[in-house]
Phi, psi and omega in degrees: 000128187282147181274134178297144180243153174258134180249149177256173177310131178090353178275166181219164181216166176082009181293335180294324179291336177278334183261357178221175178277001186270150176296160178304152185239009185220158177235136180244135178229125179281137174252358172223158177306131188221153174244117181244150174246134180259124180242126174284153177312312185298316178298318180303316183291322183295321179295322180292325179290323187269343192225082180301331179292314178301317176301315178298316176298318180296313182299316179297316179294320179300320178295317182290333178289346181076023180277000000 
C-alpha cells in the first residue's frame, strides 16, 4: 500500500500514464480547493514536440522523483 503524499502548487501527477501505454496507477484527492488541468495523451505529446525545454524539464523532474 502506497503512503499518501502532499503536493505543492505547480506539482503534477498522472504523468506515468501519459508516458507509457499503461493505465494510471494513482488516485488524487484534494484536501483544499484546487484547480487541476487535464491533459490528454495526444496533447501531452504535442507539447513535447513543440517545446523541447518543457520536455527536458519534465524528464529531469521525472528522474528526480526516482521513477
